[in-house]
gemmi code that builds the backbone of each chain (N, CA, C; Angstrom):
import gemmi

chains = {
    "A": [
        ("UNK", (64.998, 48.049, 44.460), (66.275, 49.128, 44.610), (65.610, 50.635, 44.202)),
        ("UNK", (65.364, 50.293, 43.170), (65.118, 51.291, 42.194), (63.799, 51.970, 42.963)),
        ("UNK", (63.021, 51.225, 43.244), (61.568, 51.832, 43.845), (61.843, 52.744, 45.471)),
        ("UNK", (62.909, 51.971, 45.666), (63.866, 52.455, 46.921), (64.065, 53.856, 46.772)),
        ("UNK", (64.995, 53.718, 46.073), (65.786, 55.073, 45.422), (64.928, 56.287, 45.114)),
        ("UNK", (63.493, 55.843, 44.373), (62.594, 57.067, 44.219), (61.639, 57.232, 45.475)),
        ("UNK", (62.021, 56.556, 46.519), (60.900, 57.224, 47.603), (60.332, 56.032, 48.552)),
        ("UNK", (60.218, 54.982, 47.842), (59.273, 54.243, 48.323), (59.793, 53.225, 49.720)),
        ("UNK", (59.582, 53.633, 50.677), (60.455, 53.039, 51.872), (59.908, 51.453, 52.400)),
        ("UNK", (58.964, 51.106, 51.770), (58.117, 49.803, 52.090), (59.076, 48.818, 51.097)),
        ("UNK", (59.900, 49.564, 49.994), (60.616, 48.500, 49.209), (62.096, 48.072, 50.246)),
        ("UNK", (62.442, 49.274, 50.943), (63.617, 48.967, 51.652), (63.458, 47.704, 52.786)),
        ("UNK", (62.197, 47.666, 53.129), (61.836, 46.531, 53.860), (61.970, 45.343, 53.359)),
        ("UNK", (61.634, 45.041, 51.999), (61.601, 43.771, 51.253), (62.735, 43.522, 51.087)),
        ("UNK", (63.892, 44.696, 50.963), (65.269, 44.310, 50.313), (66.067, 43.810, 51.574)),
        ("UNK", (65.526, 44.250, 52.879), (65.716, 43.659, 54.217), (65.792, 42.080, 54.070)),
        ("UNK", (64.460, 41.922, 53.993), (63.893, 40.384, 54.085), (64.505, 39.669, 53.078)),
        ("UNK", (65.331, 39.976, 51.914), (65.726, 39.368, 51.122), (66.874, 38.746, 51.182)),
        ("UNK", (67.615, 40.081, 51.636), (69.398, 39.582, 51.885), (69.716, 39.765, 53.312)),
        ("UNK", (68.995, 40.069, 54.283), (69.090, 39.877, 55.729), (70.198, 38.644, 55.714)),
        ("UNK", (69.471, 37.345, 55.644), (69.703, 35.918, 56.108), (71.247, 35.683, 55.160)),
        ("UNK", (71.187, 35.985, 53.916), (72.394, 35.708, 53.287), (73.584, 36.451, 53.617)),
        ("UNK", (73.282, 37.747, 54.234), (74.463, 38.675, 54.661), (74.657, 38.287, 55.828)),
        ("UNK", (73.801, 37.621, 57.008), (73.764, 37.181, 58.289), (74.989, 36.024, 58.041)),
        ("UNK", (74.560, 35.341, 57.471), (75.519, 33.769, 57.135), (76.662, 34.218, 56.547)),
        ("UNK", (76.752, 35.196, 55.775), (78.211, 35.110, 55.457), (79.127, 35.850, 56.525)),
        ("UNK", (78.851, 36.636, 57.329), (79.485, 37.456, 58.061), (79.676, 36.467, 59.461)),
        ("UNK", (78.547, 35.241, 59.456), (78.647, 34.652, 60.847), (79.668, 33.435, 60.236)),
        ("UNK", (79.863, 32.885, 59.289), (80.556, 31.917, 58.839), (81.987, 32.525, 58.777)),
        ("UNK", (82.398, 33.679, 58.658), (83.632, 34.422, 58.624), (83.978, 34.698, 59.913)),
        ("UNK", (83.435, 35.312, 60.774), (83.599, 35.762, 62.018), (83.344, 34.581, 63.228)),
        ("UNK", (82.090, 33.873, 62.826), (81.501, 32.969, 63.989), (81.440, 33.740, 65.278)),
        ("UNK", (80.832, 34.846, 65.153), (80.536, 35.931, 66.097), (78.939, 36.606, 65.977)),
        ("UNK", (78.207, 35.861, 66.646), (76.462, 36.073, 66.491), (76.555, 37.553, 66.418)),
        ("UNK", (76.669, 38.252, 67.393), (76.733, 39.798, 67.598), (77.239, 40.740, 66.951)),
        ("UNK", (78.371, 40.164, 66.554), (79.369, 41.025, 65.379), (78.620, 40.894, 64.118)),
        ("UNK", (78.343, 39.270, 63.689), (77.275, 39.430, 62.433), (76.351, 40.151, 62.388)),
        ("UNK", (75.497, 40.481, 63.468), (74.047, 41.329, 63.552), (74.623, 42.517, 63.357)),
        ("UNK", (75.159, 43.078, 63.991), (75.797, 44.795, 64.148), (76.488, 44.839, 62.689)),
        ("UNK", (76.923, 44.040, 62.021), (77.575, 44.312, 60.643), (76.610, 44.486, 59.598)),
        ("UNK", (75.273, 43.721, 59.865), (74.270, 43.611, 58.988), (73.462, 44.586, 58.936)),
        ("UNK", (72.880, 45.124, 60.248), (72.114, 46.196, 60.715), (73.316, 47.812, 60.387)),
        ("UNK", (74.591, 47.793, 59.955), (75.269, 48.480, 59.529), (75.299, 48.719, 58.029)),
        ("UNK", (75.498, 47.541, 57.575), (75.133, 47.756, 56.069), (73.757, 48.404, 55.741)),
        ("UNK", (72.479, 48.154, 56.325), (71.368, 48.480, 55.845), (71.353, 49.981, 56.231)),
        ("UNK", (72.146, 50.558, 57.277), (72.127, 51.877, 57.727), (72.672, 52.663, 56.550)),
        ("UNK", (74.048, 52.131, 56.060), (75.109, 52.454, 54.914), (74.264, 52.985, 53.867)),
        ("UNK", (73.410, 51.469, 53.404), (72.611, 51.772, 52.401), (71.486, 52.695, 52.208)),
        ("UNK", (71.230, 52.918, 53.282), (69.698, 54.093, 53.552), (70.632, 55.571, 53.282)),
        ("UNK", (72.108, 55.619, 54.016), (72.707, 56.828, 53.529), (73.175, 56.827, 52.021)),
        ("UNK", (73.423, 55.914, 51.643), (74.249, 56.045, 50.437), (73.111, 55.602, 49.366)),
        ("UNK", (71.960, 55.356, 49.152), (70.988, 54.792, 48.675), (71.538, 55.366, 46.578)),
        ("UNK", (71.478, 56.699, 46.995), (71.802, 57.017, 45.504), (72.806, 56.427, 44.709)),
        ("UNK", (74.032, 56.040, 45.667), (75.141, 55.911, 44.805), (74.961, 54.568, 43.858)),
        ("UNK", (74.079, 53.701, 44.284), (74.173, 52.507, 43.691), (73.232, 52.559, 42.250)),
        ("UNK", (74.226, 51.914, 41.175), (73.245, 52.416, 40.037), (73.517, 50.758, 39.304)),
        ("UNK", (72.511, 50.179, 38.603), (72.561, 48.886, 38.001), (73.582, 48.765, 37.027)),
        ("UNK", (74.530, 49.638, 36.947), (75.628, 49.386, 35.883), (76.564, 49.033, 36.664)),
        ("UNK", (76.836, 49.146, 38.359), (77.885, 48.837, 38.759), (78.062, 47.307, 39.551)),
        ("UNK", (76.742, 46.767, 39.037), (76.831, 45.350, 39.482), (75.455, 45.308, 40.076)),
        ("UNK", (74.834, 43.641, 40.395), (73.631, 43.740, 41.226), (73.614, 44.278, 42.603)),
        ("UNK", (72.267, 44.190, 43.104), (72.064, 44.865, 44.427), (72.680, 43.786, 45.371)),
        ("UNK", (72.826, 42.462, 45.336), (73.100, 41.474, 46.006), (75.122, 41.929, 46.135)),
        ("UNK", (75.524, 42.211, 45.097), (76.944, 42.222, 45.157), (77.195, 43.436, 45.950)),
        ("UNK", (76.565, 44.812, 45.833), (76.462, 46.122, 46.208), (76.474, 45.864, 47.967)),
        ("UNK", (75.275, 45.100, 48.213), (75.201, 44.695, 49.698), (76.508, 43.980, 50.330)),
        ("UNK", (76.740, 43.074, 49.714), (77.879, 42.322, 49.849), (79.333, 43.129, 50.306)),
        ("UNK", (79.361, 43.847, 49.224), (80.456, 44.875, 49.441), (80.857, 45.663, 50.438)),
        ("UNK", (79.503, 46.195, 50.653), (79.472, 47.088, 52.056), (79.477, 46.078, 53.392)),
        ("UNK", (78.930, 45.128, 53.315), (79.036, 44.266, 54.148), (80.648, 43.609, 54.588)),
        ("UNK", (81.201, 43.463, 53.680), (82.719, 42.809, 53.845), (83.551, 43.818, 54.145)),
        ("UNK", (83.331, 45.268, 53.331), (83.888, 46.202, 54.057), (84.009, 46.546, 55.648)),
        ("UNK", (82.950, 46.655, 55.811), (82.339, 47.375, 57.506), (83.152, 45.922, 58.367)),
        ("UNK", (83.086, 44.665, 58.013), (83.483, 43.687, 58.970), (84.834, 43.612, 58.539)),
        ("UNK", (85.802, 43.985, 57.645), (86.990, 43.907, 57.564), (87.550, 45.277, 58.566)),
        ("UNK", (87.009, 46.324, 58.643), (87.247, 47.417, 59.140), (87.124, 47.042, 60.544)),
        ("UNK", (86.190, 46.819, 60.740), (85.534, 46.245, 62.409), (86.985, 45.299, 62.933)),
        ("UNK", (87.205, 44.081, 61.989), (87.919, 43.275, 62.657), (89.534, 44.257, 62.758)),
        ("UNK", (89.766, 44.540, 61.811), (90.846, 45.317, 61.843), (91.377, 46.463, 63.144)),
        ("UNK", (90.076, 46.998, 63.150), (90.142, 48.209, 64.435), (90.313, 47.147, 65.722)),
        ("UNK", (89.336, 46.029, 65.455), (89.504, 45.365, 67.198), (91.009, 44.882, 67.305)),
        ("UNK", (91.363, 44.679, 66.337), (92.812, 43.662, 66.095), (93.723, 45.013, 67.032)),
        ("UNK", (93.595, 45.873, 66.240), (94.598, 47.192, 66.926), (94.309, 47.423, 68.626)),
        ("UNK", (93.074, 47.554, 68.878), (92.920, 47.309, 70.355), (93.388, 46.329, 71.279)),
        ("UNK", (93.165, 45.320, 70.212), (93.546, 44.149, 71.229), (95.320, 44.025, 71.432)),
        ("UNK", (95.697, 44.692, 70.580), (97.324, 44.994, 70.690), (97.491, 45.824, 71.842)),
        ("UNK", (96.670, 46.538, 71.917), (96.874, 47.775, 72.836), (96.672, 46.862, 74.598)),
        ("UNK", (95.446, 46.385, 74.310), (94.873, 45.979, 75.724), (94.722, 44.359, 75.426)),
        ("UNK", (95.634, 43.820, 75.635), (95.419, 42.115, 75.024), (94.296, 41.627, 76.337)),
        ("UNK", (93.792, 41.655, 77.261), (92.741, 40.947, 78.064), (91.137, 41.458, 77.173)),
        ("UNK", (91.276, 42.473, 76.344), (90.192, 42.702, 75.574), (89.680, 41.616, 74.625)),
        ("UNK", (90.422, 40.424, 74.446), (90.287, 39.324, 73.705), (88.815, 38.641, 73.775)),
        ("UNK", (87.777, 38.543, 73.057), (86.623, 37.648, 73.412), (86.894, 36.118, 73.925)),
        ("UNK", (86.071, 35.436, 74.454), (86.161, 34.235, 74.312), (85.645, 33.447, 73.341)),
        ("UNK", (86.162, 32.583, 72.509), (86.141, 31.932, 71.640), (84.265, 31.038, 71.769)),
        ("UNK", (83.902, 31.359, 70.969), (82.088, 30.447, 71.011), (82.451, 29.055, 70.335)),
        ("UNK", (82.487, 27.786, 71.653), (82.304, 26.508, 70.746), (81.409, 26.093, 70.958)),
        ("UNK", (80.283, 26.666, 70.895), (79.071, 25.568, 71.136), (78.730, 24.821, 70.303)),
        ("UNK", (79.535, 23.546, 70.207), (78.925, 22.512, 68.700), (78.964, 21.489, 69.387)),
        ("UNK", (77.851, 20.741, 68.756), (77.159, 19.898, 69.183), (77.389, 18.578, 68.453)),
        ("UNK", (77.497, 18.639, 67.196), (77.702, 17.771, 66.285), (78.863, 17.673, 65.260)),
        ("UNK", (79.756, 16.189, 65.510), (80.989, 16.185, 65.142), (81.469, 16.904, 63.715)),
        ("UNK", (80.647, 16.606, 62.828), (80.961, 16.900, 61.683), (80.831, 18.189, 61.500)),
        ("UNK", (79.688, 18.784, 62.152), (79.556, 20.202, 61.882), (80.931, 21.029, 62.393)),
        ("UNK", (81.160, 20.467, 63.603), (82.273, 21.270, 64.113), (83.639, 21.107, 63.236)),
        ("UNK", (83.882, 20.085, 62.516), (84.798, 19.679, 61.300), (84.704, 20.683, 60.491)),
        ("UNK", (83.727, 21.066, 59.914), (83.539, 22.030, 58.819), (83.588, 23.493, 59.502)),
        ("UNK", (83.102, 23.495, 60.276), (83.148, 25.087, 61.182), (85.082, 25.392, 61.236)),
        ("UNK", (85.286, 24.315, 61.958), (86.709, 24.528, 62.227), (87.677, 24.733, 61.354)),
        ("UNK", (87.417, 23.839, 59.780), (88.142, 23.814, 58.486), (88.261, 25.352, 58.070)),
        ("UNK", (87.031, 26.104, 58.156), (86.707, 27.041, 57.257), (86.990, 28.168, 58.177)),
        ("UNK", (86.858, 28.233, 59.400), (87.531, 29.066, 60.644), (89.131, 29.249, 60.340)),
        ("UNK", (89.396, 27.668, 60.149), (91.350, 27.903, 60.226), (91.869, 28.354, 58.769)),
        ("UNK", (90.865, 28.738, 57.970), (91.127, 29.292, 56.771), (91.826, 30.571, 56.803)),
        ("UNK", (92.880, 31.074, 56.042), (93.382, 32.390, 56.195), (92.225, 33.314, 55.493)),
        ("UNK", (92.215, 34.790, 56.294), (91.126, 35.242, 56.193), (90.892, 35.425, 54.610)),
        ("UNK", (91.882, 35.828, 53.823), (91.987, 36.232, 52.423), (91.343, 34.984, 51.575)),
        ("UNK", (91.790, 34.030, 52.260), (91.065, 32.624, 51.339), (89.394, 32.341, 51.677)),
        ("UNK", (89.324, 32.898, 53.218), (88.153, 32.175, 53.696), (87.055, 33.296, 52.887)),
        ("UNK", (87.001, 34.614, 53.059), (85.919, 35.174, 52.170), (85.455, 34.651, 50.608)),
        ("UNK", (86.640, 34.342, 49.732), (86.354, 34.076, 48.443), (85.434, 32.601, 48.371)),
        ("UNK", (85.918, 31.837, 49.306), (85.371, 29.965, 49.287), (83.783, 30.336, 49.604)),
        ("UNK", (83.563, 31.395, 50.601), (82.159, 31.639, 51.580), (81.278, 32.231, 50.404)),
        ("UNK", (81.722, 32.947, 49.962), (81.004, 33.803, 48.778), (80.771, 32.968, 47.385)),
        ("UNK", (81.762, 32.137, 46.820), (81.505, 30.640, 45.782), (80.275, 29.854, 46.212)),
        ("UNK", (80.939, 29.451, 47.389), (80.008, 28.269, 47.689), (78.649, 28.368, 48.368)),
        ("UNK", (78.870, 29.430, 49.277), (77.157, 29.628, 49.846), (76.323, 30.804, 49.261)),
        ("UNK", (76.995, 31.375, 48.524), (76.002, 32.677, 48.007), (76.250, 32.821, 46.503)),
        ("UNK", (76.742, 31.542, 45.875), (76.352, 31.514, 44.392), (77.332, 32.859, 43.631)),
        ("UNK", (78.028, 33.463, 44.333), (78.853, 34.456, 43.353), (79.383, 34.229, 41.952)),
        ("UNK", (79.592, 34.714, 41.014), (80.605, 34.343, 39.950), (82.008, 34.686, 40.582)),
        ("UNK", (83.075, 34.124, 39.970), (84.347, 34.628, 40.244), (84.452, 36.123, 39.931)),
        ("UNK", (83.858, 36.783, 39.159), (83.864, 38.480, 38.584), (83.243, 39.128, 40.046)),
        ("UNK", (82.129, 38.316, 40.207), (81.517, 39.312, 41.169), (82.106, 39.294, 42.434)),
        ("UNK", (82.863, 38.194, 42.900), (83.746, 38.153, 43.963), (84.978, 39.367, 44.183)),
        ("UNK", (85.645, 39.285, 42.738), (86.325, 40.254, 42.827), (86.058, 41.415, 42.896)),
        ("UNK", (85.018, 41.871, 42.467), (84.664, 43.316, 42.379), (84.258, 43.850, 44.152)),
        ("UNK", (83.498, 42.594, 44.846), (83.188, 42.624, 46.103), (84.418, 42.873, 47.021)),
        ("UNK", (85.620, 42.024, 46.793), (86.920, 41.959, 47.550), (87.735, 42.937, 47.047)),
        ("UNK", (87.271, 43.261, 45.814), (88.398, 44.668, 45.293), (89.643, 43.630, 44.974)),
        ("UNK", (89.949, 42.730, 44.361), (90.728, 42.017, 43.932), (90.539, 41.559, 42.819)),
        ("UNK", (91.810, 41.439, 41.771), (91.948, 41.028, 40.335), (91.264, 39.465, 40.447)),
        ("UNK", (90.297, 39.433, 39.060), (89.575, 38.039, 38.825), (91.097, 36.917, 39.048)),
        ("UNK", (92.290, 37.245, 38.620), (93.057, 35.985, 38.660), (93.458, 35.850, 40.009)),
        ("UNK", (93.352, 36.837, 40.621), (93.608, 36.439, 42.208), (92.505, 35.609, 43.015)),
        ("UNK", (90.771, 35.801, 42.453), (90.037, 35.109, 42.708), (90.356, 33.583, 42.978)),
        ("UNK", (90.583, 33.498, 41.611), (90.500, 32.071, 41.042), (91.946, 31.598, 41.739)),
        ("UNK", (93.179, 31.786, 41.739), (93.942, 31.250, 42.449), (93.680, 30.899, 43.977)),
        ("UNK", (92.982, 32.013, 44.731), (92.765, 31.860, 46.133), (91.467, 30.946, 46.326)),
        ("UNK", (90.582, 30.786, 45.357), (89.617, 29.687, 45.408), (90.161, 28.143, 45.467)),
        ("UNK", (91.223, 28.405, 44.278), (91.886, 26.931, 44.130), (92.617, 26.494, 45.080)),
        ("UNK", (93.558, 27.761, 46.101), (94.311, 27.394, 47.011), (93.110, 26.946, 48.567)),
        ("UNK", (92.016, 27.593, 48.566), (91.402, 27.378, 49.818), (90.660, 26.033, 49.471)),
        ("UNK", (90.110, 25.349, 48.228), (89.911, 24.004, 48.518), (91.108, 23.411, 48.585)),
        ("UNK", (92.224, 23.870, 48.587), (93.101, 22.381, 48.627), (93.275, 22.604, 50.486)),
        ("UNK", (93.128, 23.528, 50.736), (93.449, 23.398, 52.131), (92.387, 22.876, 52.628)),
        ("UNK", (90.963, 23.226, 52.567), (89.844, 22.539, 53.219), (89.998, 20.953, 52.877)),
        ("UNK", (90.361, 20.740, 51.838), (89.993, 19.307, 51.581), (91.587, 18.821, 52.736)),
        ("UNK", (92.312, 19.366, 52.846), (93.366, 18.871, 53.397), (93.099, 18.588, 54.899)),
        ("UNK", (92.710, 19.731, 55.289), (92.187, 19.781, 56.459), (91.085, 18.867, 57.436)),
        ("UNK", (90.099, 18.471, 56.330), (88.881, 17.569, 56.221), (89.363, 16.431, 56.259)),
        ("UNK", (90.205, 16.171, 55.318), (90.601, 14.682, 55.261), (91.439, 14.371, 56.541)),
        ("UNK", (92.385, 15.030, 56.857), (93.260, 14.967, 57.928), (92.333, 14.340, 59.406)),
        ("UNK", (90.939, 15.102, 59.694), (90.532, 14.911, 60.584), (89.505, 13.712, 60.400)),
        ("UNK", (89.115, 13.640, 58.952), (88.235, 12.420, 58.994), (88.984, 11.274, 59.021)),
        ("UNK", (90.129, 11.325, 58.567), (91.011, 10.110, 58.791), (91.156, 9.936, 60.436)),
        ("UNK", (91.496, 10.810, 60.813), (91.730, 10.727, 62.534), (90.468, 10.494, 63.210)),
        ("UNK", (89.070, 10.583, 62.872), (88.340, 10.348, 63.955), (87.761, 8.879, 63.617)),
        ("UNK", (88.099, 8.359, 62.138), (87.815, 6.820, 61.906), (88.919, 5.961, 62.399)),
        ("UNK", (90.101, 6.560, 62.788), (90.870, 5.665, 63.239), (90.991, 5.432, 65.049)),
        ("UNK", (90.231, 6.170, 65.509), (89.763, 5.526, 66.834), (88.645, 5.031, 67.170)),
    ],
    "B": [
        ("UNK", (83.119, 31.900, 30.795), (82.136, 31.428, 31.863), (83.011, 30.819, 33.219)),
        ("UNK", (82.867, 30.889, 34.246), (83.486, 30.128, 35.249), (83.438, 28.649, 35.281)),
        ("UNK", (84.480, 28.247, 35.513), (84.289, 26.700, 35.855), (83.775, 26.389, 37.156)),
        ("UNK", (83.273, 25.246, 37.543), (83.161, 25.069, 38.836), (83.943, 24.192, 39.335)),
        ("UNK", (84.724, 24.837, 40.057), (85.915, 24.241, 40.941), (85.776, 23.068, 41.854)),
        ("UNK", (84.555, 23.270, 42.127), (83.720, 22.074, 42.951), (83.573, 20.773, 42.427)),
        ("UNK", (83.053, 20.691, 41.199), (82.371, 19.650, 40.285), (83.077, 18.191, 40.709)),
        ("UNK", (83.952, 18.110, 40.918), (85.045, 16.742, 41.066), (84.924, 16.485, 42.535)),
        ("UNK", (84.496, 17.729, 43.441), (85.242, 17.759, 44.966), (83.811, 16.947, 45.834)),
        ("UNK", (83.378, 15.712, 45.286), (82.221, 15.397, 46.278), (82.184, 15.324, 47.917)),
        ("UNK", (83.377, 15.010, 48.085), (83.472, 14.766, 49.625), (83.505, 16.514, 50.265)),
        ("UNK", (84.400, 17.296, 49.706), (84.167, 18.424, 50.250), (82.963, 19.217, 50.203)),
        ("UNK", (82.123, 18.568, 49.235), (80.565, 19.522, 48.533), (79.971, 19.078, 49.776)),
        ("UNK", (79.825, 17.425, 49.998), (78.903, 16.977, 51.460), (79.356, 17.870, 52.638)),
        ("UNK", (80.649, 18.041, 52.795), (81.188, 18.512, 54.193), (80.500, 19.862, 54.325)),
        ("UNK", (80.747, 20.767, 53.169), (80.597, 21.955, 53.190), (78.866, 22.086, 53.477)),
        ("UNK", (78.333, 21.187, 52.752), (76.628, 21.470, 52.707), (76.078, 21.115, 54.496)),
        ("UNK", (76.836, 20.767, 55.403), (76.600, 20.367, 56.521), (76.795, 21.549, 57.208)),
        ("UNK", (77.503, 22.604, 56.833), (77.479, 23.872, 57.846), (76.333, 24.696, 57.691)),
        ("UNK", (75.280, 24.658, 58.373), (74.163, 25.749, 58.757), (74.298, 26.599, 59.458)),
        ("UNK", (73.868, 27.631, 59.080), (74.087, 28.883, 60.149), (72.258, 29.057, 60.968)),
        ("UNK", (72.250, 29.350, 61.799), (71.168, 29.465, 62.597), (71.023, 31.310, 62.262)),
        ("UNK", (69.738, 31.554, 61.790), (70.024, 32.985, 61.796), (68.841, 33.537, 62.905)),
        ("UNK", (69.209, 34.380, 63.627), (68.513, 34.915, 64.671), (67.736, 35.895, 64.176)),
        ("UNK", (66.459, 36.490, 64.979), (65.440, 37.317, 64.468), (66.192, 38.468, 65.165)),
        ("UNK", (66.100, 39.892, 64.035), (66.833, 41.058, 64.817), (66.381, 41.804, 64.190)),
        ("UNK", (66.036, 43.329, 64.382), (65.810, 44.215, 63.781), (66.554, 45.080, 62.789)),
        ("UNK", (65.856, 45.859, 61.609), (66.894, 46.515, 60.760), (67.804, 47.356, 61.546)),
        ("UNK", (67.226, 48.398, 62.511), (67.646, 49.508, 63.055), (68.584, 49.031, 64.149)),
        ("UNK", (69.841, 49.378, 64.177), (70.545, 49.226, 65.726), (70.200, 49.832, 66.646)),
        ("UNK", (70.051, 49.480, 67.930), (69.925, 49.993, 68.818), (71.162, 50.279, 69.601)),
        ("UNK", (71.712, 51.571, 70.012), (72.826, 51.921, 70.102), (73.197, 51.132, 71.755)),
        ("UNK", (72.048, 51.692, 72.547), (72.270, 51.142, 74.011), (72.270, 49.535, 74.131)),
        ("UNK", (71.611, 48.709, 73.362), (71.922, 47.645, 73.322), (73.294, 47.098, 73.055)),
        ("UNK", (73.722, 47.730, 72.075), (75.334, 47.238, 71.595), (75.822, 47.198, 72.945)),
        ("UNK", (75.947, 48.296, 73.283), (76.698, 48.779, 74.440), (76.671, 47.882, 75.646)),
        ("UNK", (75.193, 47.604, 75.739), (75.267, 46.729, 76.776), (75.983, 45.267, 76.802)),
        ("UNK", (75.804, 44.813, 75.287), (76.263, 43.741, 74.511), (77.877, 43.710, 74.783)),
        ("UNK", (78.138, 44.583, 74.776), (79.681, 44.990, 74.419), (80.158, 44.833, 75.923)),
        ("UNK", (79.339, 45.563, 76.848), (79.970, 45.081, 78.451), (79.711, 43.961, 78.818)),
        ("UNK", (78.612, 43.164, 78.439), (78.345, 41.567, 78.810), (78.991, 40.590, 78.200)),
        ("UNK", (79.551, 41.035, 77.063), (80.355, 40.065, 76.432), (81.633, 39.080, 77.049)),
        ("UNK", (81.450, 37.931, 77.483), (82.844, 37.344, 77.961), (83.837, 37.627, 77.384)),
        ("UNK", (85.159, 37.765, 77.971), (86.578, 37.960, 77.685), (87.552, 37.486, 78.399)),
        ("UNK", (88.517, 37.510, 77.893), (89.855, 36.749, 78.737), (90.090, 37.203, 80.192)),
        ("UNK", (90.138, 36.422, 81.037), (91.107, 36.952, 82.284), (92.424, 37.107, 81.953)),
        ("UNK", (92.567, 38.432, 82.434), (94.158, 38.756, 82.155), (94.989, 38.161, 83.196)),
        ("UNK", (94.302, 37.768, 84.559), (95.428, 37.438, 85.319), (95.272, 35.573, 85.295)),
        ("UNK", (94.711, 34.955, 84.279), (94.862, 33.797, 84.008), (95.810, 33.037, 84.569)),
        ("UNK", (97.108, 33.533, 83.866), (98.146, 32.995, 83.687), (98.891, 32.524, 85.356)),
        ("UNK", (98.290, 33.502, 86.313), (98.809, 33.925, 87.706), (98.106, 32.694, 88.413)),
        ("UNK", (96.586, 32.543, 87.864), (96.002, 31.420, 89.051), (96.464, 30.087, 88.229)),
        ("UNK", (96.602, 29.672, 87.611), (97.210, 28.219, 87.274), (98.305, 27.820, 88.228)),
        ("UNK", (99.057, 28.633, 88.752), (99.992, 28.265, 89.863), (99.800, 28.731, 91.174)),
        ("UNK", (100.004, 27.873, 92.571), (100.265, 28.532, 93.626), (100.836, 29.686, 93.811)),
        ("UNK", (101.926, 29.963, 93.638), (102.676, 31.313, 93.773), (102.382, 32.330, 93.000)),
        ("UNK", (101.206, 31.965, 91.675), (100.501, 33.076, 91.169), (99.801, 33.879, 91.913)),
        ("UNK", (98.933, 32.801, 92.467), (97.635, 33.291, 93.592), (98.192, 33.899, 94.518)),
        ("UNK", (98.990, 33.402, 95.285), (99.675, 34.321, 96.205), (100.135, 35.571, 95.963)),
        ("UNK", (100.760, 35.733, 94.934), (101.375, 37.081, 94.187), (100.128, 37.959, 94.024)),
        ("UNK", (99.084, 37.240, 93.624), (98.108, 38.389, 93.489), (97.288, 38.743, 94.798)),
        ("UNK", (97.005, 37.790, 95.649), (96.983, 37.948, 97.092), (97.397, 39.202, 97.733)),
        ("UNK", (98.936, 39.168, 97.545), (99.868, 40.057, 98.273), (100.206, 41.287, 97.874)),
        ("UNK", (100.241, 41.301, 96.415), (100.495, 42.713, 95.490), (99.610, 43.551, 96.401)),
        ("UNK", (98.082, 43.366, 96.262), (97.304, 44.213, 96.727), (97.780, 45.057, 98.252)),
        ("UNK", (97.650, 44.196, 99.015), (98.178, 44.242, 100.032), (99.504, 45.096, 100.467)),
        ("UNK", (100.660, 45.009, 99.851), (101.487, 45.594, 99.795), (101.273, 47.111, 99.275)),
        ("UNK", (100.654, 46.939, 98.064), (100.519, 48.693, 97.540), (99.352, 49.064, 98.531)),
        ("UNK", (98.450, 48.502, 99.483), (97.379, 49.269, 100.237), (98.391, 49.918, 101.294)),
        ("UNK", (99.590, 49.322, 101.844), (100.289, 49.420, 103.100), (101.317, 50.589, 102.446)),
        ("UNK", (101.773, 50.708, 101.309), (102.465, 51.344, 100.884), (101.680, 52.818, 100.562)),
        ("UNK", (100.491, 52.836, 100.319), (99.839, 53.906, 100.212), (99.250, 54.685, 101.115)),
        ("UNK", (99.467, 53.747, 102.697), (99.220, 53.847, 103.745), (100.341, 54.789, 104.229)),
        ("UNK", (101.477, 54.489, 104.008), (102.356, 54.992, 104.473), (102.946, 56.217, 104.013)),
        ("UNK", (102.665, 56.400, 102.915), (103.165, 57.457, 101.912), (102.581, 59.114, 102.581)),
        ("UNK", (101.379, 59.164, 103.148), (101.427, 60.551, 103.933), (101.823, 60.321, 105.441)),
        ("UNK", (101.951, 59.120, 106.293), (102.751, 58.883, 107.226), (103.966, 59.883, 107.189)),
        ("UNK", (104.973, 59.063, 106.035), (106.018, 59.718, 105.841), (106.125, 61.371, 105.389)),
        ("UNK", (105.129, 61.692, 105.014), (105.136, 63.131, 104.471), (104.624, 64.045, 105.845)),
        ("UNK", (103.825, 63.536, 106.766), (103.760, 63.890, 107.430), (104.727, 64.315, 108.752)),
        ("UNK", (105.934, 63.309, 108.640), (107.128, 63.302, 109.441), (107.845, 64.673, 108.661)),
        ("UNK", (107.835, 64.103, 107.711), (109.363, 65.244, 106.871), (108.603, 66.542, 106.908)),
        ("UNK", (107.362, 66.594, 106.753), (106.435, 68.215, 106.854), (106.599, 68.502, 108.353)),
    ],
}
model = gemmi.Model(1)
for chain_id, residues in chains.items():
    chain = gemmi.Chain(chain_id)
    for i, (resn, *xyz) in enumerate(residues, 1):
        res = gemmi.Residue()
        res.name, res.seqid = resn, gemmi.SeqId(i, " ")
        for name, pos in zip(("N", "CA", "C"), xyz):
            atom = gemmi.Atom()
            atom.name, atom.element = name, gemmi.Element(name[0])
            atom.pos, atom.b_iso = gemmi.Position(*pos), 0.0
            res.add_atom(atom)
        chain.add_residue(res)
    model.add_chain(chain)
structure = gemmi.Structure()
structure.add_model(model)
structure.setup_entities()
């Protein structure tokens, strides 16, 4: 990142290759929308280019910085969409239900069913190896809130998955 | 140091590990036209779906435009009579 801040444009490409996949998978698991996830990742890198001098290593690592940008963009976009949908209800996009494997469908559904405030915490913690402190910085919430949301989301996921697992075995 | 809350959750970890995401290939820079086309082409809910589920609803959807067209045709005729 320092190389990029000093004018090495090739370094940006390396940053993109390194973080494109984790950013995309985070946004996709959160929204389950391919096009929206692509848009968010691209916008994140546009913003990184625009505000590259705002990043300093004292603020945290580059991964957290990028996830913070992506999370804010995603939440803003989803909130804007909700407002439009309340004005024009027929603009609701159809749910993408392309699922082939029963187990994958179950975990996808369970994650999607989590309240938004819990979903981000568990995705960042489990799939992106973020510490609770890093999650607190990305989501701009206190550390204690991260701990409680993480605990709650584990409980909710367990309940959801165990109920479904029990239900599928009983048939 | 953070304690791993998943340490004892073997069942949940197994399930979570099954959630894979396929990453499509896309460039770093967005193309505004592509986004616009994707927005226009994205499937949306049919606003008349509730009408289509019943026979009377379908009939209503057919009759309303006809009545509307007749009404719009009659307006200039009436205005002509009055004028």
